[in-house]
C-alpha positions in Angstrom: -117.2 -28.0 6.5 -114.8 -26.9 4.3 -114.7 -22.5 3.7 -115.0 -21.9 0.5 -114.7 -18.3 0.8 -113.7 -15.5 3.9 -114.5 -11.9 3.6 -115.3 -8.6 6.3 -115.3 -11.4 8.9 -117.5 -13.3 7.7 -116.4 -17.6 7.1 -118.4 -19.1 4.4 -118.8 -22.9 4.7 -120.5 -25.6 3.2 -121.0 -29.1 5.3 -120.0 -32.2 3.3 -123.2 -34.9 1.7 -125.7 -31.2 4.0 -129.2 -31.8 3.4 -131.6 -29.9 0.3 -132.0 -27.2 -0.9 -128.3 -25.8 -1.2 -127.3 -23.6 0.8 -124.2 -22.7 2.8 -123.4 -21.6 5.9 -122.4 -18.5 7.7 -120.1 -17.9 11.0 -119.4 -13.7 11.3 -118.5 -14.0 15.1 -120.9 -15.6 17.5 -123.3 -15.4 14.7 -124.1 -18.2 12.3 -126.6 -18.4 9.6 -127.6 -20.7 6.5 -128.5 -19.3 3.6 -130.5 -21.1 0.6 -128.7 -20.4 -2.9 -131.4 -20.7 -5.3 -133.9 -17.9 -2.8 -130.5 -15.7 -2.0 -132.7 -15.9 1.2 -131.8 -16.6 4.7 -133.4 -19.9 6.9 -132.1 -20.4 9.7 -130.4 -18.2 11.7 -129.6 -13.8 12.8 -126.7 -12.0 10.9 -126.4 -8.4 11.7 -127.9 -7.4 9.4 -124.4 -5.1 6.7 -124.0 -8.6 7.7 -126.3 -10.3 6.2 -126.2 -7.9 3.3 -122.3 -8.2 2.6 -123.2 -12.4 2.3 -126.1 -11.9 -0.1 -124.6 -9.6 -2.1 -121.7 -12.2 -2.2 -124.3 -14.5 -3.4 -125.7 -13.7 -5.8 -122.4 -12.3 -7.8 -121.2 -16.0 -7.2 -124.2 -18.1 -7.3 -123.7 -20.4 -10.0 -120.2 -21.4 -8.9 -121.6 -21.9 -4.4 -124.5 -24.2 -7.1 -121.3 -26.2 -7.9 -119.4 -25.8 -5.0 -122.9 -27.5 -3.3 -123.4 -30.5 -6.1 -119.0 -31.6 -5.4 -119.8 -31.2 -2.0 -123.0 -34.1 -2.7 -120.3 -35.9 -3.6 -118.4 -35.8 -0.6 -115.6 -33.8 -3.0 -113.6 -30.5 -1.4 -115.5 -27.1 -3.2 -113.0 -25.0 -4.6 -113.0 -21.6 -3.5 -114.7 -18.3 -4.3 -113.3 -15.6 -4.3 -114.2 -13.2 -1.4 -116.4 -9.7 -2.0 -113.9 -6.6 -2.6 
């Protein structure tokens, strides 16, 4: 599972050829979550509130890049790195 960004302890990843809808995986310590790219919403798992807000803020800034990376992963191609939240 390629890592596309890391910031503030969050690890943002995507699986190759993953199921729809377009989403990314977030790991934060022992917490794991899945966030829908189009709706910018938590769809599975749980994160502490601050970590979830950081992930959602980052996703909003990079939504188009995330969708582009999703298409690459569907084709079994490495996604492009995305700048971390600063």
